[in-house]
DSSP file (Angstrom, degrees, kcal/mol; ACC not computed):
  #  RESIDUE AA STRUCTURE BP1 BP2  ACC     N-H-->O    O-->H-N    N-H-->O    O-->H-N    TCO  KAPPA ALPHA  PHI   PSI    X-CA   Y-CA   Z-CA
    1    1 A M              0   0    0      0, 0.0     3,-0.1     0, 0.0   135,-0.0   0.000 360.0 360.0 360.0 -41.4   -0.3   15.2    1.6
    2    2 A F        -     0   0    0      1,-0.3    72,-0.0    61,-0.0     2,-0.0   0.332 360.0-113.1-104.9   6.5   -3.4   14.0    3.5
    3    3 A G        -     0   0    0      1,-0.1     2,-0.9     2,-0.0    -1,-0.3  -0.127  42.6 -54.1  88.9 173.1   -3.0   16.2    6.5
    4    4 A K        +     0   0    0      1,-0.2     3,-0.1    -3,-0.1    -1,-0.1  -0.792  59.2 152.3 -96.0 108.6   -2.3   15.5   10.2
    5    5 A L        +     0   0    0     -2,-0.9     2,-0.4     1,-0.2    -1,-0.2   0.673  62.4  38.1-107.3 -22.2   -4.7   12.9   11.6
    6    6 A F  S    S-     0   0    0     69,-0.1     2,-0.2    72,-0.0    -1,-0.2  -0.919  78.1-118.4-126.1 151.4   -2.7   11.3   14.3
    7    7 A S        -     0   0    0     -2,-0.4     3,-0.1     1,-0.1    71,-0.1  -0.570  56.7 -83.0 -73.6 153.9   -0.2   12.5   16.8
    8    8 A R        -     0   0    0     -2,-0.2    69,-0.2     1,-0.1     2,-0.1  -0.332  50.0 -98.3 -63.6 142.1    3.1   10.9   16.3
    9    9 A N    >   -     0   0    0     67,-0.5     3,-1.1     1,-0.1    -1,-0.1  -0.399  27.3-136.7 -58.4 128.7    3.6    7.4   17.8
   10   10 A S  T 3  S+     0   0    0      1,-0.3    -1,-0.1    -2,-0.1    -2,-0.1   0.781 101.7  54.4 -65.6 -28.7    5.5    7.7   21.1
   11   11 A N  T 3  S-     0   0    0      2,-0.1    -1,-0.3     1,-0.1     3,-0.1   0.650  93.9-145.6 -83.2 -11.9    7.8    4.8   20.4
   12   12 A K    <   +     0   0    0     -3,-1.1   152,-1.9     1,-0.1     2,-0.4   0.556  65.7  94.0  64.1  12.2    8.9    6.4   17.1
   13   13 A V  E     +A  163   0A   0    150,-0.2     2,-0.3     2,-0.0   150,-0.2  -0.996  46.8 174.8-134.2 141.5    9.3    3.0   15.3
   14   14 A E  E     -A  162   0A   0    148,-3.0   148,-3.3    -2,-0.4     2,-0.4  -0.990  21.0-142.1-147.6 134.1    6.9    1.1   13.2
   15   15 A A  E     -A  161   0A   0     -2,-0.3     2,-0.5   146,-0.2   146,-0.2  -0.811  14.0-153.6 -95.5 138.8    7.0   -2.1   11.2
   16   16 A I  E     -A  160   0A   0    144,-3.0   143,-2.9    -2,-0.4   144,-1.6  -0.949  14.8-158.2-112.7 130.9    5.1   -2.3    7.9
   17   17 A F  E     -A  158   0A   0     39,-2.9   141,-0.2    -2,-0.5   137,-0.1  -0.568  31.9 -72.7-107.6 167.5    4.0   -5.7    6.7
   18   18 A A        -     0   0    0    139,-2.6   137,-3.5   135,-0.3    -1,-0.1  -0.343  31.8-162.4 -59.7 132.2    3.0   -7.2    3.4
   19   19 A Y  S    S+     0   0    0    135,-0.2    35,-2.6   136,-0.1     2,-0.3   0.475  76.5  17.8 -93.8  -5.8   -0.4   -6.0    2.2
   20   20 A A  S    S-     0   0    0     33,-0.2     2,-0.4   110,-0.1    33,-0.1  -0.967  82.3-107.8-153.6 163.2   -0.7   -8.9   -0.3
   21   21 A S  S    S+     0   0    0     31,-0.5    28,-2.4    -2,-0.3    29,-0.6  -0.799  71.9  62.7 -96.1 142.3    0.8  -12.3   -0.9
   22   22 A G  E    S-CD  48 152B   0    130,-2.2   130,-2.8    -2,-0.4     2,-0.5  -0.997  86.3 -13.9 151.4-153.5    3.2  -12.8   -3.8
   23   23 A E  E     -CD  47 151B   0     24,-2.1    24,-2.9    -2,-0.3     2,-0.3  -0.773  57.0-134.1 -92.7 126.1    6.5  -11.6   -5.2
   24   24 A L  E     -C   46   0B   0    126,-4.0     2,-0.3    -2,-0.5    22,-0.2  -0.625  26.3-172.1 -79.2 132.5    8.1   -8.5   -3.7
   25   25 A L  E     -C   45   0B   0     20,-3.5    20,-1.9    -2,-0.3     2,-0.2  -0.920  27.8-110.1-123.2 149.6    9.4   -6.0   -6.3
   26   26 A K  E >   -C   44   0B   0     -2,-0.3     3,-1.8    18,-0.2     4,-0.2  -0.516  30.6-121.6 -70.1 146.6   11.5   -2.9   -5.9
   27   27 A I  G >  S+     0   0    0     16,-0.7     3,-1.5     1,-0.3    11,-0.2   0.819 113.0  64.8 -61.2 -29.3    9.5    0.2   -6.7
   28   28 A E  G 3  S+     0   0    0      1,-0.3    -1,-0.3    15,-0.2     8,-0.1   0.727  96.8  57.8 -62.4 -23.1   12.0    1.0   -9.4
   29   29 A D  G <  S+     0   0    0     -3,-1.8    -1,-0.3     2,-0.1    -2,-0.2   0.383  75.9 112.9 -90.7   1.9   10.9   -2.2  -11.2
   30   30 A V  S <  S-     0   0    0     -3,-1.5     2,-2.5    -4,-0.2     6,-0.3  -0.629  74.1-128.2 -73.9 125.9    7.2   -1.2  -11.5
   31   31 A P  S    S+     0   0    0      0, 0.0    -1,-0.1     0, 0.0    -2,-0.1  -0.224  85.5  81.1 -78.5  56.5    6.5   -0.6  -15.2
   32   32 A D  S >> S-     0   0    0     -2,-2.5     4,-2.7    -4,-0.1     3,-1.3  -0.867  71.6-144.3-156.1 120.9    5.0    2.8  -14.6
   33   33 A P  H 3> S+     0   0    0      0, 0.0     4,-2.1     0, 0.0     6,-0.5   0.777  96.7  68.2 -64.1 -26.6    7.3    5.9  -14.3
   34   34 A V  H 34>S+     0   0    0      1,-0.2     6,-0.9     2,-0.2     5,-0.9   0.892 117.3  25.4 -57.0 -37.5    4.9    7.6  -11.7
   35   35 A F  H X45S+     0   0    0     -3,-1.3     3,-1.8     3,-0.2    -1,-0.2   0.891 121.7  52.2 -91.8 -50.1    5.9    4.8   -9.3
   36   36 A S  H 3<5S+     0   0    0     -4,-2.7    -2,-0.2    -6,-0.3    -1,-0.1   0.803 111.1  47.9 -61.9 -31.1    9.4    3.7  -10.6
   37   37 A E  T 3<5S-     0   0    0     -4,-2.1    -1,-0.3    -5,-0.2    -2,-0.1   0.391 109.5-126.5 -90.9   3.7   10.8    7.2  -10.6
   38   38 A K  T < 5 +     0   0    0     -3,-1.8     3,-0.3   -11,-0.2    -3,-0.2   0.785  58.8 148.2  60.2  33.2    9.4    7.7   -7.0
   39   39 A S  S   <S+     0   0    0     -5,-0.9    -4,-0.1    -6,-0.5    -1,-0.1   0.760  77.4  42.8 -67.8 -23.1    7.5   10.8   -8.0
   40   40 A M  S    S-     0   0    0     -6,-0.9    -1,-0.2     1,-0.4    97,-0.2   0.542 128.1 -88.1 -94.8 -11.3    4.8    9.9   -5.4
   41   41 A G        -     0   0    0     -3,-0.3    -1,-0.4    -6,-0.1    94,-0.2  -0.737  60.4 -34.4 132.7 177.8    7.3    8.8   -2.8
   42   42 A E  E    S+ E   0 134B   0     92,-0.6    92,-3.2    -2,-0.2     2,-0.3  -0.313  73.6 131.7 -65.9 151.8    9.4    5.9   -1.5
   43   43 A G  E     - E   0 133B   0     90,-0.2   -16,-0.7    38,-0.0     2,-0.3  -0.967  42.9-124.6-176.0-165.2    7.7    2.5   -1.8
   44   44 A I  E     -CE  26 132B   0     88,-2.5    88,-3.3    -2,-0.3     2,-0.3  -0.892  20.0-140.1-153.3 174.8    7.7   -1.1   -2.8
   45   45 A A  E     -CE  25 131B   0    -20,-1.9   -20,-3.5    -2,-0.3     2,-0.4  -0.995   2.2-152.8-147.4 152.8    5.4   -3.3   -5.0
   46   46 A I  E     -CE  24 130B   0     84,-1.6    84,-2.9    -2,-0.3   -22,-0.2  -0.996  11.9-147.9-127.8 132.5    4.0   -6.8   -4.8
   47   47 A L  E     -C   23   0B   0    -24,-2.9   -24,-2.1    -2,-0.4    82,-0.2  -0.875  40.1-134.3 -90.4 105.3    3.0   -9.0   -7.8
   48   48 A P  E     -C   22   0B   0      0, 0.0   -26,-0.3     0, 0.0     3,-0.1  -0.245  27.6-166.4 -75.3 148.1    0.1  -10.8   -6.1
   49   49 A T  S    S+     0   0    0    -28,-2.4     2,-0.3     3,-0.1   -27,-0.2   0.461  79.7  20.3-102.9  -6.2   -0.7  -14.5   -6.2
   50   50 A D  S    S-     0   0    0    -29,-0.6   -29,-0.1     2,-0.2    67,-0.1  -0.903  82.9-105.1-150.5 179.1   -4.3  -14.0   -4.8
   51   51 A G  S    S+     0   0    0     -2,-0.3    65,-2.9    -3,-0.1     2,-0.5   0.228  75.7 111.2 -98.4  13.8   -6.9  -11.3   -4.5
   52   52 A R  E     -J  115   0C   0     63,-0.2   -31,-0.5   -31,-0.1     2,-0.4  -0.798  41.2-173.4 -98.5 126.9   -6.7  -10.5   -0.8
   53   53 A I  E     -J  114   0C   0     61,-2.7    60,-2.7    -2,-0.5    61,-1.8  -0.965   9.5-174.6-113.9 130.3   -5.3   -7.1    0.2
   54   54 A V  E     -J  112   0C   0    -35,-2.6    58,-0.2    -2,-0.4   101,-0.1  -0.763  36.2 -85.5-121.1 167.6   -4.8   -6.4    3.9
   55   55 A A        -     0   0    0     56,-2.1    55,-2.8    53,-0.4    56,-0.1  -0.568  30.1-151.9 -68.4 128.7   -3.8   -3.4    6.1
   56   56 A P  S    S-     0   0    0      0, 0.0   -39,-2.9     0, 0.0     2,-0.3   0.593  75.7  -3.1 -81.0  -8.6    0.0   -3.2    6.2
   57   57 A A  S    S-     0   0    0    -41,-0.2     2,-0.2    51,-0.1    54,-0.1  -0.964  90.8 -75.1-165.6 166.7   -0.1   -1.6    9.6
   58   58 A D  S    S+     0   0    0     -2,-0.3    18,-1.2    50,-0.2     2,-0.3  -0.541  76.7 104.8 -70.3 141.3   -2.5   -0.2   12.2
   59   59 A G  E     -FG  75 107B   0     48,-2.0    48,-2.9    16,-0.2     2,-0.4  -0.972  64.9 -72.4 176.8-161.1   -4.0    3.1   11.1
   60   60 A E  E     -FG  74 106B   0     14,-2.0    14,-2.7    -2,-0.3     2,-0.4  -0.978  39.9-115.9-127.9 136.9   -6.9    5.0    9.7
   61   61 A I  E     +F   73   0B   0     44,-2.8    43,-2.3    -2,-0.4    12,-0.3  -0.600  37.1 169.8 -72.0 123.2   -8.3    5.0    6.1
   62   62 A I  E     +     0   0B   0     10,-2.4     2,-0.3    -2,-0.4    11,-0.2   0.464  59.8  27.7-117.1  -5.6   -7.8    8.5    4.7
   63   63 A L  E     +F   72   0B   0      9,-1.5     9,-2.4    39,-0.1     2,-0.4  -0.950  46.1 175.8-157.2 135.8   -8.6    7.9    1.0
   64   64 A I  E     -F   71   0B   0     -2,-0.3     7,-0.2     7,-0.2    39,-0.1  -0.931  33.7-130.0-136.1 115.6  -10.6    5.6   -1.1
   65   65 A S    >   -     0   0    0      5,-3.1     3,-2.4    -2,-0.4     5,-0.1  -0.344  15.9-125.7 -61.8 139.6  -10.6    6.4   -4.8
   66   66 A P  T 3  S+     0   0    0      0, 0.0    -1,-0.1     0, 0.0     0, 0.0   0.825 116.1  51.8 -56.5 -28.7  -14.2    6.6   -6.3
   67   67 A T  T 3  S-     0   0    0      3,-0.1    27,-0.8    27,-0.0    -2,-0.1   0.354 108.5-131.1 -89.0   6.6  -12.9    4.1   -8.9
   68   68 A K  S <  S+     0   0    0     -3,-2.4    17,-0.1     2,-0.2    22,-0.1   0.459  77.1 114.6  62.6   5.5  -11.7    1.8   -6.0
   69   69 A H  S    S+     0   0    0      1,-0.1    16,-3.3    15,-0.1     2,-0.3   0.597  77.1  31.3 -84.1  -7.6   -8.2    1.4   -7.7
   70   70 A A  E     + H   0  84B   0     14,-0.2    -5,-3.1    -5,-0.1     2,-0.3  -0.999  59.4 171.8-148.6 143.6   -6.4    3.2   -4.8
   71   71 A L  E     -FH  64  83B   0     12,-1.9    12,-3.4    -2,-0.3     2,-0.3  -0.970  12.5-155.2-145.3 160.0   -6.7    3.7   -1.1
   72   72 A A  E     -FH  63  82B   0     -9,-2.4   -10,-2.4    -2,-0.3    -9,-1.5  -0.978   4.7-168.1-139.1 150.5   -4.6    5.2    1.6
   73   73 A L  E     -FH  61  81B   0      8,-2.3     8,-3.0    -2,-0.3     2,-0.5  -0.966  18.2-136.0-133.0 154.9   -4.1    4.9    5.3
   74   74 A K  E     -FH  60  80B   0    -14,-2.7   -14,-2.0    -2,-0.3     6,-0.2  -0.955  27.0-141.1-109.7 124.9   -2.3    6.9    7.9
   75   75 A T  E >   -F   59   0B   0      4,-2.8     3,-0.8    -2,-0.5   -16,-0.2  -0.227  26.3-104.2 -82.1 169.9   -0.4    4.8   10.3
   76   76 A T  T 3  S+     0   0    0    -18,-1.2   -67,-0.5     1,-0.3   -17,-0.1   0.765 124.2  53.7 -65.5 -23.0    0.0    5.4   14.0
   77   77 A L  T 3  S-     0   0    0    -69,-0.2    -1,-0.3     2,-0.1   -18,-0.1   0.670 124.4-104.8 -81.8 -17.5    3.6    6.7   13.3
   78   78 A G    <   +     0   0    0     -3,-0.8     2,-0.2     1,-0.3    -2,-0.1   0.487  68.6 147.6 105.8   5.7    2.2    9.2   10.7
   79   79 A Q        -     0   0    0      1,-0.1    -4,-2.8    56,-0.0     2,-0.8  -0.549  41.0-144.3 -71.9 136.8    3.2    7.5    7.5
   80   80 A E  E     -H   74   0B   0     -2,-0.2    55,-2.3    -6,-0.2     2,-0.6  -0.897  22.0-167.0-103.0 107.8    0.7    8.1    4.7
   81   81 A I  E     -HI  73 134B   0     -8,-3.0    -8,-2.3    -2,-0.8     2,-0.5  -0.861   7.6-163.8-108.7 120.8    0.6    4.9    2.8
   82   82 A L  E     -HI  72 133B   0     51,-3.3    51,-2.4    -2,-0.6     2,-0.6  -0.873   2.0-162.5-100.6 127.6   -1.1    4.7   -0.7
   83   83 A I  E     -HI  71 132B   0    -12,-3.4   -12,-1.9    -2,-0.5     2,-0.6  -0.955   4.7-162.7-111.7 120.6   -1.9    1.3   -2.1
   84   84 A H  E     -H   70   0B   0     47,-2.6     2,-0.9    -2,-0.6   -14,-0.2  -0.896  13.3-141.1-105.1 117.1   -2.5    1.3   -5.8
   85   85 A I        -     0   0    0    -16,-3.3     4,-0.2    -2,-0.6    45,-0.2  -0.688  62.1 -39.7 -86.7 107.0   -4.3   -1.8   -7.1
   86   86 A G  S    S-     0   0    0     -2,-0.9     2,-0.4    43,-0.6     3,-0.2   0.040  80.0 -74.7  68.3 178.6   -2.8   -2.8  -10.5
   87   87 A L  B    S+L  127   0D   0     40,-2.1    39,-1.5     1,-0.2    40,-1.0  -0.940 110.1   8.2-116.8 138.5   -1.8   -0.5  -13.3
   88   88 A E  S    S+     0   0    0     -2,-0.4     3,-0.3    37,-0.2    -1,-0.2   0.803  86.4 131.0  64.7  30.4   -4.2    1.3  -15.6
   89   89 A T    >   +     0   0    0     -3,-0.2     3,-1.5    -4,-0.2     5,-0.5   0.548  46.7  82.7 -92.3 -10.5   -7.1    0.1  -13.3
   90   90 A V  G >  S+     0   0    0      1,-0.3     3,-1.5     2,-0.2    -1,-0.2   0.877  85.9  60.1 -56.5 -37.5   -8.7    3.5  -13.0
   91   91 A A  G 3  S+     0   0    0     -3,-0.3    -1,-0.3     1,-0.3    -2,-0.1   0.631  90.4  69.0 -67.9 -13.5  -10.4    2.8  -16.4
   92   92 A L  G X  S-     0   0    0     -3,-1.5     3,-1.9   -25,-0.1    -1,-0.3   0.653  94.5-143.4 -79.6 -14.4  -12.1   -0.3  -14.9
   93   93 A N  T <   -     0   0    0     -3,-1.5   -25,-0.1    -4,-0.4    -3,-0.1   0.876  69.3 -45.6  51.8  42.6  -14.2    2.1  -12.8
   94   94 A G  T >  S+     0   0    0    -27,-0.8     3,-1.7    -5,-0.5    -1,-0.3   0.314  97.6 144.4  88.6  -7.0  -14.2   -0.3   -9.8
   95   95 A Q  T <  S+     0   0    0     -3,-1.9    -1,-0.3     1,-0.2     3,-0.1  -0.424  73.0  17.1 -62.2 136.0  -15.0   -3.5  -11.7
   96   96 A G  T 3  S+     0   0    0      1,-0.2    21,-2.7    -2,-0.1     2,-0.4   0.500 107.5 100.8  81.6   4.7  -13.2   -6.4  -10.2
   97   97 A I  E <   -K  116   0C   0     -3,-1.7     2,-0.6    19,-0.2    19,-0.2  -0.984  48.1-171.6-128.0 124.8  -12.5   -4.6   -6.9
   98   98 A E  E     -K  115   0C   0     17,-3.1    17,-2.6    -2,-0.4     2,-0.5  -0.941  11.2-155.9-117.2 109.8  -14.4   -5.0   -3.7
   99   99 A V  E     -K  114   0C   0     -2,-0.6    15,-0.2    15,-0.2    14,-0.0  -0.728   8.8-173.4 -87.9 128.9  -13.6   -2.5   -1.0
  100  100 A L        +     0   0    0     13,-2.9     2,-0.3    -2,-0.5    14,-0.2   0.367  62.7  57.1-105.6   2.9  -14.4   -3.8    2.5
  101  101 A I        -     0   0    0     12,-0.6     2,-0.3     4,-0.0     6,-0.0  -0.792  70.0-134.4-128.8 169.7  -13.7   -0.6    4.6
  102  102 A G    >   -     0   0    0     -2,-0.3     3,-2.1     4,-0.1   -41,-0.3  -0.840  37.1 -78.1-124.1 163.9  -14.9    2.9    4.6
  103  103 A L  T 3  S+     0   0    0     -2,-0.3   -41,-0.2     1,-0.3     3,-0.1  -0.354 118.5  19.8 -57.5 132.2  -13.3    6.3    4.8
  104  104 A G  T 3  S+     0   0    0    -43,-2.3    -1,-0.3     1,-0.3   -42,-0.1   0.295  90.1 142.1  89.9  -9.1  -12.3    7.1    8.3
  105  105 A D    <   -     0   0    0     -3,-2.1   -44,-2.8   -45,-0.1     2,-0.4  -0.392  50.8-129.3 -64.7 141.2  -12.3    3.5    9.5
  106  106 A K  E     -G   60   0B   0    -46,-0.2     2,-0.3    -3,-0.1   -46,-0.2  -0.773  31.2-169.0 -85.8 136.3   -9.6    2.4   11.9
  107  107 A V  E     -G   59   0B   0    -48,-2.9   -48,-2.0    -2,-0.4     2,-0.4  -0.868  13.5-141.9-126.8 158.2   -7.8   -0.8   10.7
  108  108 A V    >   -     0   0    0     -2,-0.3     3,-2.6   -50,-0.2   -53,-0.4  -0.917  40.9 -83.1-120.1 149.1   -5.4   -3.2   12.2
  109  109 A R  T 3  S+     0   0    0     -2,-0.4     3,-0.1     1,-0.3   -51,-0.1  -0.194 117.0  19.6 -49.8 133.2   -2.4   -4.9   10.6
  110  110 A G  T 3  S+     0   0    0    -55,-2.8    -1,-0.3     1,-0.3     2,-0.2   0.315  86.4 140.3  87.6  -7.7   -3.6   -7.9    8.6
  111  111 A Q    <   -     0   0    0     -3,-2.6   -56,-2.1   -56,-0.1     2,-0.4  -0.517  61.0-113.9 -70.2 133.1   -7.2   -6.9    8.4
  112  112 A N  E     +J   54   0C   0     -2,-0.2   -58,-0.3   -58,-0.2     3,-0.1  -0.531  46.3 163.0 -67.0 121.1   -8.7   -7.7    5.1
  113  113 A I  E     +     0   0C   0    -60,-2.7   -13,-2.9    -2,-0.4   -12,-0.6   0.653  59.3  18.8-115.9 -22.7   -9.5   -4.4    3.4
  114  114 A V  E     -JK  53  99C   0    -61,-1.8   -61,-2.7   -15,-0.2     2,-0.4  -0.995  54.1-159.3-148.7 142.2  -10.0   -5.2   -0.3
  115  115 A N  E     -JK  52  98C   0    -17,-2.6   -17,-3.1    -2,-0.3     2,-0.4  -0.985  18.1-168.8-116.6 136.0  -10.7   -8.3   -2.4
  116  116 A I  E     - K   0  97C   0    -65,-2.9     2,-1.2    -2,-0.4   -19,-0.2  -0.927  29.2-123.4-122.6 152.2   -9.8   -8.1   -6.1
  117  117 A D     >  -     0   0    0    -21,-2.7     4,-2.6    -2,-0.4     5,-0.2  -0.789  28.9-168.6 -86.0  93.7  -10.7  -10.5   -9.0
  118  118 A L  H  > S+     0   0    0     -2,-1.2     4,-2.8     1,-0.2    -1,-0.2   0.872  82.6  51.3 -60.5 -39.8   -7.1  -11.2  -10.0
  119  119 A K  H  > S+     0   0    0      2,-0.2     4,-2.0     1,-0.2    -1,-0.2   0.907 110.8  48.6 -62.3 -42.6   -8.1  -12.9  -13.3
  120  120 A F  H  > S+     0   0    0      2,-0.2     4,-2.2     1,-0.2    -2,-0.2   0.926 113.3  46.4 -61.9 -47.6  -10.3   -9.9  -14.2
  121  121 A I  H  X S+     0   0    0     -4,-2.6     4,-2.0     1,-0.2    -2,-0.2   0.939 111.7  52.4 -62.6 -45.0   -7.6   -7.4  -13.4
  122  122 A E  H  < S+     0   0    0     -4,-2.8    -1,-0.2    -5,-0.2    -2,-0.2   0.900 114.6  42.0 -54.9 -43.0   -5.1   -9.5  -15.3
  123  123 A K  H  < S+     0   0    0     -4,-2.0    -1,-0.2    -5,-0.2    -2,-0.2   0.818 125.5  32.0 -74.8 -32.1   -7.3   -9.6  -18.4
  124  124 A N  H  < S+     0   0    0     -4,-2.2     2,-0.3    -5,-0.1    -2,-0.2   0.382 110.7  56.7-117.2   4.6   -8.4   -6.0  -18.3
  125  125 A A  S  < S-     0   0    0     -4,-2.0   -37,-0.2    -5,-0.1     3,-0.1  -0.797  82.7-112.5-126.2 172.4   -5.6   -3.9  -16.9
  126  126 A S  S    S-     0   0    0    -39,-1.5     2,-0.3    -2,-0.3   -38,-0.2   0.748  95.6  -1.2 -79.1 -22.9   -1.9   -3.5  -18.0
  127  127 A S  B     -L   87   0D   0    -40,-1.0   -40,-2.1    -6,-0.1    -1,-0.2  -0.972  48.4-142.4-163.4 150.4   -0.6   -5.2  -14.9
  128  128 A T        +     0   0    0     -2,-0.3   -42,-0.4   -42,-0.2   -82,-0.1   0.466  61.8 128.4 -92.3  -3.5   -1.7   -6.8  -11.6
  129  129 A V        -     0   0    0    -82,-0.2   -43,-0.6   -44,-0.1   -82,-0.2  -0.220  50.0-148.7 -55.9 142.7    1.3   -5.4   -9.7
  130  130 A I  E     -E   46   0B   0    -84,-2.9   -84,-1.6   -45,-0.2   -45,-0.2  -0.867  11.3-161.7-118.9  96.2    0.2   -3.5   -6.5
  131  131 A P  E     -E   45   0B   0      0, 0.0   -47,-2.6     0, 0.0     2,-0.4  -0.484   1.7-159.8 -72.7 147.5    2.6   -0.6   -5.7
  132  132 A M  E     -EI  44  83B   0    -88,-3.3   -88,-2.5   -49,-0.2     2,-0.4  -0.997  12.6-173.6-128.5 127.1    2.6    0.8   -2.1
  133  133 A V  E     -EI  43  82B   0    -51,-2.4   -51,-3.3    -2,-0.4     2,-1.1  -0.955  28.7-137.8-126.8 137.4    4.0    4.3   -1.7
  134  134 A I  E >   -EI  42  81B   0    -92,-3.2     3,-1.9    -2,-0.4   -92,-0.6  -0.803  24.2-166.7 -89.7  99.9    4.7    6.4    1.4
  135  135 A T  T 3  S+     0   0    0    -55,-2.3     3,-0.3    -2,-1.1    -1,-0.2   0.675  82.5  47.9 -68.6 -18.7    3.3    9.6    0.0
  136  136 A N  T >  S+     0   0    0    -56,-0.5     3,-1.2     1,-0.2     5,-0.4   0.130  77.7 104.7-106.6  21.5    4.9   11.8    2.8
  137  137 A S  G X  S+     0   0    0     -3,-1.9     3,-1.5     1,-0.2     5,-0.3   0.785  70.7  66.8 -69.2 -24.7    8.4   10.2    2.6
  138  138 A E  G 3  S+     0   0    0     -3,-0.3    -1,-0.2     1,-0.3    -2,-0.1   0.608  81.2  77.2 -69.8 -10.6    9.6   13.3    0.8
  139  139 A E  G <  S-     0   0    0     -3,-1.2    -1,-0.3     1,-0.0    -2,-0.2   0.535  99.6-135.3 -73.5  -5.9    9.0   15.2    4.0
  140  140 A D    <   +     0   0    0     -3,-1.5    -2,-0.1     1,-0.1    -3,-0.1   0.872  69.9 120.3  52.9  45.6   12.3   13.6    5.2
  141  141 A I        +     0   0    0     -5,-0.4    24,-2.5    -4,-0.2     2,-0.3   0.479  59.1  68.1-111.8  -5.7   10.9   12.7    8.6
  142  142 A F  E     -B  164   0A   0     -5,-0.3     2,-0.4    22,-0.3    22,-0.2  -0.874  59.7-153.5-117.4 147.4   11.4    8.9    8.4
  143  143 A N  E     -B  163   0A   0     20,-2.7    20,-1.8    -2,-0.3     2,-0.4  -0.932  22.4-151.3-105.8 141.0   14.3    6.5    8.2
  144  144 A F  E     -B  162   0A   0     -2,-0.4     2,-0.5    18,-0.2    18,-0.2  -0.952  15.0-169.0-118.4 133.7   13.5    3.2    6.4
  145  145 A E  E     -B  161   0A   0     16,-2.6    16,-2.0    -2,-0.4     2,-0.2  -0.932  21.4-155.9-118.6 104.5   15.1   -0.2    7.0
  146  146 A W  E     -B  160   0A   0     -2,-0.5    14,-0.2    14,-0.2     2,-0.2  -0.516  10.0-128.9 -81.9 142.1   14.1   -2.5    4.1
  147  147 A E        -     0   0    0     12,-2.8     2,-0.8    -2,-0.2    -1,-0.1  -0.603  15.2-131.9 -82.3 152.7   14.0   -6.3    4.4
  148  148 A N        +     0   0    0     -2,-0.2     2,-0.3     0, 0.0    11,-0.0  -0.777  56.9 126.9-107.3  85.2   15.7   -8.3    1.7
  149  149 A I        -     0   0    0     -2,-0.8     3,-0.1     1,-0.1    -2,-0.0  -0.882  44.3-160.9-137.6 162.8   13.1  -10.9    0.7
  150  150 A K  S    S+     0   0    0     -2,-0.3  -126,-4.0     1,-0.3     2,-0.4   0.754  76.7  48.7-114.1 -43.0   11.4  -12.1   -2.5
  151  151 A E  E     -D   23   0B   0   -128,-0.2     2,-0.3  -105,-0.1    -1,-0.3  -0.848  68.0-172.0-105.9 137.1    8.2  -13.9   -1.5
  152  152 A V  E     -D   22   0B   0   -130,-2.8  -130,-2.2    -2,-0.4     2,-0.5  -0.912  17.2-145.4-131.1 153.5    5.7  -12.3    1.0
  153  153 A K    >>  -     0   0    0     -2,-0.3     3,-2.2  -132,-0.2     4,-2.1  -0.983  37.3-101.7-120.6 126.5    2.6  -13.4    2.8
  154  154 A A  T 34 S-     0   0    0     -2,-0.5  -135,-0.2     1,-0.3  -133,-0.1  -0.158 101.6  -3.0 -48.0 126.8   -0.2  -10.8    3.5
  155  155 A G  T 34 S+     0   0    0   -137,-3.5    -1,-0.3     2,-0.2  -136,-0.1   0.379 129.1  65.3  74.3  -4.3   -0.2   -9.5    7.0
  156  156 A E  T <4 S+     0   0    0     -3,-2.2     2,-0.5     1,-0.1    -2,-0.2   0.726  77.2  75.9-121.2 -31.9    2.7  -11.7    8.1
  157  157 A T  S  < S-     0   0    0     -4,-2.1  -139,-2.6  -139,-0.1     2,-0.4  -0.751  74.4-132.3 -91.4 124.8    5.9  -10.8    6.3
  158  158 A K  E     -A   17   0A   0     -2,-0.5  -141,-0.3  -141,-0.2     3,-0.1  -0.599  21.8-176.6 -74.7 126.8    7.6   -7.6    7.5
  159  159 A L  E     -     0   0A   0   -143,-2.9   -12,-2.8    -2,-0.4     2,-0.3   0.864  60.9 -25.8 -90.5 -43.9    8.6   -5.4    4.5
  160  160 A F  E     -AB  16 146A   0   -144,-1.6  -144,-3.0   -14,-0.2     2,-0.4  -0.986  50.7-121.5-161.9 166.9   10.4   -2.6    6.4
  161  161 A K  E     -AB  15 145A   0    -16,-2.0   -16,-2.6    -2,-0.3     2,-0.4  -0.966  24.9-161.5-114.4 133.6   10.8   -0.7    9.6
  162  162 A A  E     +AB  14 144A   0   -148,-3.3  -148,-3.0    -2,-0.4     2,-0.3  -0.913  10.1 178.3-114.7 144.1   10.2    3.0    9.7
  163  163 A S  E     -AB  13 143A   0    -20,-1.8   -20,-2.7    -2,-0.4     2,-0.2  -0.977  33.1-105.5-140.2 154.5   11.4    5.3   12.5
  164  164 A L  E       B   0 142A   0   -152,-1.9   -22,-0.3    -2,-0.3   -23,-0.1  -0.561 360.0 360.0 -76.4 142.1   11.2    9.0   13.0
  165  165 A K              0   0    0    -24,-2.5    -1,-0.1    -2,-0.2   -23,-0.1   0.484 360.0 360.0 -72.7 360.0   14.4   11.0   12.4
């Protein structure tokens, strides 16, 4: 979807960590069919308990929405990961969202990349849930091994391991 920015990681395995702290949800449980029906790709979601969003893996920022409600990074393995901040947040036009990185920036797992005003999002959007989608998962080049956990901590809790097929 976003093009080839990295050569594939030579070890062919990569762990993806929590990008926010909170309750982990299945992507199918996100109250928006774009995510729950996986039309954008395989993924997961977090119902956040604070406003800190971190990089889930080492990579490069390849998309920052003009309305700041979504951003994407390409990992060293080649996964294109989209993080969507809340639901129906595009209408907020960036209010309540502080992006700390720029397009093309290299990031490391656990690096703070966005701060959100959780109370503002809760009051002005339909949900604070933060889906994360691997937008190139439909290319069928990755195997995913998902962790079975409920509570996650940003930058510390492993969500899944991806490997090249």
